[in-house]
N, C-alpha and C positions, 0 to 999 in steps of 0.2 A: 419529456420525452425519456424513458429506460429502455434500457435491452439486456438482456441477461439470456445466459445459456441455462440447457436444465437438459435431463436425459429422461423421456417422456416412460409410461409403465412400461412400454414393449424393449425398453434397451437404447433406442437408439436418440441419440443428438438431436436440439432442434433450439433455434431463437426464439424468444417473446419480445415483443414489445410492447412495453405498459404506458399508458397515457392517460393522467389521473388512476383512475380508480380500475380501469379495464383491460388486461392485460391480454393476447393475443399471439400465434406461432406468425412469424414471419415465412411467408411461402416459399417452399425451395431450401429454406437456408438452414446449415446446421454448424455452422460456426461462424460468431463477429469478427475473426478476422477475415474470411472471404469477402464478408459483407464487406469491409472497409474496403480491402482493395480493390475490387469490383467498383466503390465508387468513386477510388483514387481512377481506375481505367476511365469510367465515363465522365468524369470531371466535374463530378456534382459532392454535394457533404454527403454525408451519412443519414444524416436523417433523411435527405432524399432521396436516397436509393432504397432506406426501407422501405418508405411511403410508396417508391414507384410498384413493388413486388405486391402492392394490394394487404388483405388481409385474411389472414387461418383465421384456423378454429380459436375459440378463448381458450386459456391457461387458468388452473389456479395456481399462482406461484408462492402463497404461502403455503400448500400442501406440498407444493413439489421443495420447498425447503424442510418443512417437518418429517417427511420422507426419506431425506439425503437425497435427493436426484439435482438438488440444487449445484452448477459447474461452475465454477469461476466464468464472470463474465465477458475474459479473452484471454484466449490460452493460445499456445503455438502446437501444431502437431508432434512435434518436435520440440522436449523440451529445455532442449540447449540452448534452443533460440530464442525463447523468454527472458529476459533478464530483468532480477528483481536489486533496486538501487534506491536511493535516496538522499536526502540531504538533510543535516539537521544545525541547531540554532540559524532558525530560520522566522521562529514567530517572537515577537512579544515577550517576555517574561520568561520563554524558554532557557535565557541563562541563567538564571536564579538555581535550577536544580543541575543544572550543570555543572556550574562552577562550583557549587556545595561540593559534587562525585569528585572534580578534579582539581580540591583547594591545593594549594602548598603547602606548607610549615613555616616558611618564612615573611609573614604574617601580609604586607600591603603590595605584597606583587601583585599583580594583574596575574590571574590563571591567563594557558595559552587558549582556555575554551570564552572568556569574557571577553580577549583583544577580538580575535575570528568574530564574536557577537558586539561589536563596534564598529567593526569592518562593516559590515553587513547593514548596521543602520546607518551608517554615514555616506554608504556608497552601495548599497543594495536593489535599490531603485533607480535604474540609471535611467536616463531621455529615449525617447526613442532613438532607434540607429545607434545605440552607445553599449560599451560593456561596461557589466558592473561587475563589485566586487568578488571574488570564488567564494561560494559559499564552503563547510565541511561538504563530505561526498564519502559516501559508504557502498558496499559491494554489501549484496544479504545472501548472491547465489542466483541461480535458474531456475528454470521449470519445475525444475527436483522439488524444489524448495517452498513451492507457490500449493500452496492447501486450499481446498475448494470451502466456501462457506458452510458450517456445521460437523466439518471434519477436525479431528485432535490437533492442535497444535504440540506436536511431539519436541519435547526440549530432553539434550543430548545424557548419558549420564553424567558426563563432566560437568553439565553446566553449572555455578554457582548458583545460580537465579532465574529466572524463569516470568516475566512481564509482558504487561500490553502494553503496547504508545497506540493510544488512537490518533489517526491519521486521515489525509485525503490523499491518495494518490493520482494522481495522470496517468492512463493509457493508452501505450500510443503503437502506432504502427508505421514501417520505413519503407517509405515507395521506391519502385524498382529502379528510382533515379536515384536513391539514397537522400530523396528528404522526409524527414519526421514529421506522421501525421497525426496530432491528437485526437483523439477519440471523445474521449470525455473524461470523468471524474468519478473515483470511488471510494466507498470507505475502506479504509485497509487498517489493520492492526500488523504494525511493524516489531511482532515478538521481537525481544533481547534480551540478553544475560546483565543488567545494574551492575551488579558485586561483582562480575568480573572488568565490566569497565572501570567502575569505581576506581580498583586496585589497581591501576593505571590506567591512564588515558589514551596510551597508546598502544593498551589492549581494543581500543576500542574496536577495530578490526574482524577480532577473535568471537567481539561480545554480538557481531550484527548476524554471523553467520550460521544464522536458527532460520527455520522457517517463519512464512510471512500468507496474511489470507488477505484477501481484498472483497470487495461485491457487497449484497448477492447481486446490487443492480449496480449498472455504468447508466450515470447521469451524462444524456448528450451535453452538448453547448458549452457553455461558459461556465468557468465556476463562479460562485454569489461573492461578492467583492463579503461577505459576513458571513462565516457558517458559523454554529452555536449548534455542538449535539453532547452527550453525554455517553460517560465510559462508566463500566458497572464490570467489578468483580462476586461474583454468585458461588455460595459455598453451599452445599447442601440446603438447595433450593430459595434462599436467604440471602440479598446485598448484603455484603459485609463492607463493603465500598463502592463508593458511587459521585463523580462529581461533571462539572461541565467540561468540554474542551471546545478549544476559539479555533477556528481557522479562517481562510480568504484574505486576499491582500490586503483588508483593512486591519489585521491581526499581524501581521509579518512585515520581518526587515527588510527581505526580497521580493522581486517581484517575481511572479512566476515567467515571467520572458526571460529573468537573467537567471534563474536557476534552471531552465530549459536551457538556453544555451551553453553553461558550463558544463551539464551533462554530452547535450549531443553533437558541443565542440570535436568531438574525440570520433574520429573515421570508423576508427571500435564499433559504437554504437549508432553507426548510418548503413547498415549492411542489408540491402532490400528483400523484407520478406521478415526481417525480426519484429519481436513484438517488445517492447517495455513498457515498464512498470515501474514507475518512479514515485516514492513517498516522501514527499515536503515537510516532515517533519511536525512535531508538538510538544506543549507547552506542559499535557498532562499525561501523572504517570501513578500510579499507586504504590509506585516505589518511593517516592520522595515522601509519602505519608507514612509509609513504615510497613509500608502491608507486604508479605511476601504467601505470594502464589501456591496452592498445594497440586498436585496430582488429583483428576476429579474436579476442581473448579472448573469456570467456564466465565470467558471474559466476553463483554456484551458492547457494544460501540453502534448506536445510533445517532441516527438523525434527521427527520422528515424530506428536508432534503433533500436526502440520498436512498429516500426509498427503505425497503426494508432491511430492520438490523441485521448486523454483522454478530454474530455468533459463534465461538470456539471454546468446545471444553480443551481442558489441559491433559497432558499425558506425558510421561518420563522415561527414557528406557535408562535402563535397569545398568550399572557403571562397568568397566570392562576393566576386569581383572589384569589384564596383562596390553602393553601397547599394541598399537598396531605393526606389527613385523612387514618389511618390503622384504622381497627376494629378488638378488640377482640374475640375472638368465642372463 
């Protein structure tokens, strides 16, 4: 089962439920977040809450996507209360690219990235009720940086690179008592600046402050143990780079429970009503194969287990000619 948010031809918002090939509007629903909060209040699953609403009119999700009416599958009416975050070095094979980017000049010494990756291998999947190794963690921004499926990922003028990161994202709502609830999972493009990151790994924080996209559909239920999708870069209608990407715990050095614990252990991230979109990492980057995306290129991330593909064109802001001025009051 999949949920999505769309804008109807009359401009109003709606939530759609897709089961297999048929998609229908959820009666009376205009936001996934509201459905989740109603499910929490009723003490039932999100799937049960949606099914209790009955079936609305059929809807063509493909047409909504093609016409630019597809919204993010989960958002917040106040973008400041939507948090975009992620964890890196979580996937088997992910260390090779990062290690090359962060390699030191003194030969055989392990990079900090490789040390952290090994921590995950050794302690990222603790037993039930135990706390495992801390992963790498980063902040991408709030809802102002969340870009709808089909909309452009806008790279700032000062960026040195504009590259895709095909990932699975967990989507969460915080309940009234501060309990995090996972609604499901979606495809994500954790868009980043890899040249900046390569310059100095302490610039990772700067490299991640970029827009990101996720969706178009939210998959309800558990994440499959093995996820295999395809990431593409398209230029002038032709695929210039294509590669499979793997996810799911069978391909990860950390368990989802461990990654979720190390994010939500902070009370800051357990504020009632807030929305969280957390990217779980990847081992596949076009940047690692020497691809440098250009404005008007398009990124496409697809996986049959997650419904419609996530497509976003790339745009580039002009570089500012003067520094940002701060005025004293």
